[in-house]
C-alpha positions in Angstrom: 6.4 30.9 10.2 6.1 27.7 8.3 5.9 27.5 4.5 4.4 24.0 4.8 0.9 23.1 3.8 -1.3 20.5 5.6 -3.6 18.2 3.7 -6.3 16.5 5.8 -9.2 14.7 4.0 -8.4 16.6 0.8 -7.1 14.1 -1.8 -7.7 16.4 -4.8 -5.7 19.4 -3.4 -2.9 17.0 -2.1 -2.5 15.4 -5.5 -2.6 18.8 -7.2 0.2 20.0 -4.9 2.3 16.9 -5.8 1.8 17.5 -9.5 2.7 21.2 -9.3 5.7 20.6 -6.9 7.6 17.5 -8.1 10.7 18.8 -6.4 9.0 19.2 -3.1 8.9 17.1 0.1 6.1 15.4 2.0 5.9 14.4 5.7 3.6 11.5 6.2 2.2 11.4 9.7 -0.8 10.2 11.7 -4.0 12.1 11.9 -2.8 13.4 15.3 0.8 14.3 14.4 3.2 12.3 16.5 7.0 12.2 16.8 6.9 8.4 16.6 5.7 8.6 13.0 6.7 11.7 11.0 8.3 10.3 7.8 10.1 12.4 5.1 9.4 11.6 1.4 10.1 13.3 -1.9 6.9 14.5 -3.6 7.6 11.9 -6.4 7.7 8.9 -4.0 5.4 6.2 -5.2 4.4 5.3 -1.7 2.8 8.6 -1.0 1.6 9.4 -4.6 0.4 6.2 -6.3 -2.9 4.6 -5.4 -2.7 0.9 -4.9 -5.5 -1.5 -5.9 -6.3 -2.4 -2.3 -6.6 1.2 -1.0 -9.6 3.5 -1.0 -9.9 6.8 -2.8 -8.9 8.8 0.3 -5.9 6.7 1.2 -3.4 9.6 1.3 -5.2 12.2 3.4 -8.1 10.3 4.8 -8.2 7.4 7.2 -5.3 7.3 9.6 -2.9 9.7 7.8 -2.4 13.3 6.8 0.3 14.9 4.7 2.4 18.0 5.3 4.0 19.3 2.1 6.7 21.9 1.6 9.5 22.9 -0.8 12.2 21.8 1.6 12.8 19.4 4.5 13.7 22.5 6.6 10.2 24.0 6.1 8.7 20.7 7.2 10.8 20.8 10.4 9.6 24.3 11.1 6.0 23.0 10.9 6.9 19.9 13.0 8.6 21.9 15.7 5.6 24.3 16.0 3.5 21.1 16.6 5.8 19.5 19.2 7.8 17.2 16.9 11.6 17.8 16.9 12.8 15.6 14.1 11.7 13.2 11.3 11.1 9.7 12.8 12.6 8.3 9.6 13.5 8.9 6.0 11.9 7.0 3.2 14.4 4.6 1.6 12.3 4.0 -1.5 12.7 7.6 -2.7 16.1 8.3 -1.1 14.8 11.2 1.0 17.7 10.6 3.4 20.0 12.3 0.9 17.9 15.4 1.7 18.4 15.2 5.4 18.3 18.7 6.8 21.2 20.1 8.8 20.7 21.5 12.2 
């Protein structure tokens, strides 16, 4: 069972989760989750938590992307593997999520 939460077209709940779980982790992926793009971020990462002037109001969980949030990278991998994705495609260098790389 996964302890991860998926946010799809729900900016308000996603932003609330980030606020309540600043020590958490977020997988950014395409609307149809795919192994080629399943990127690990920290919940505090500006690239998945700060609206930019050129983006619309649903930039995080609307459009092309959804977010999967959890308290650990391992919980995100449980979710990923139950959805046919074996590993993160990459780790965000902006928030240093690679330092949190899960061990197999």
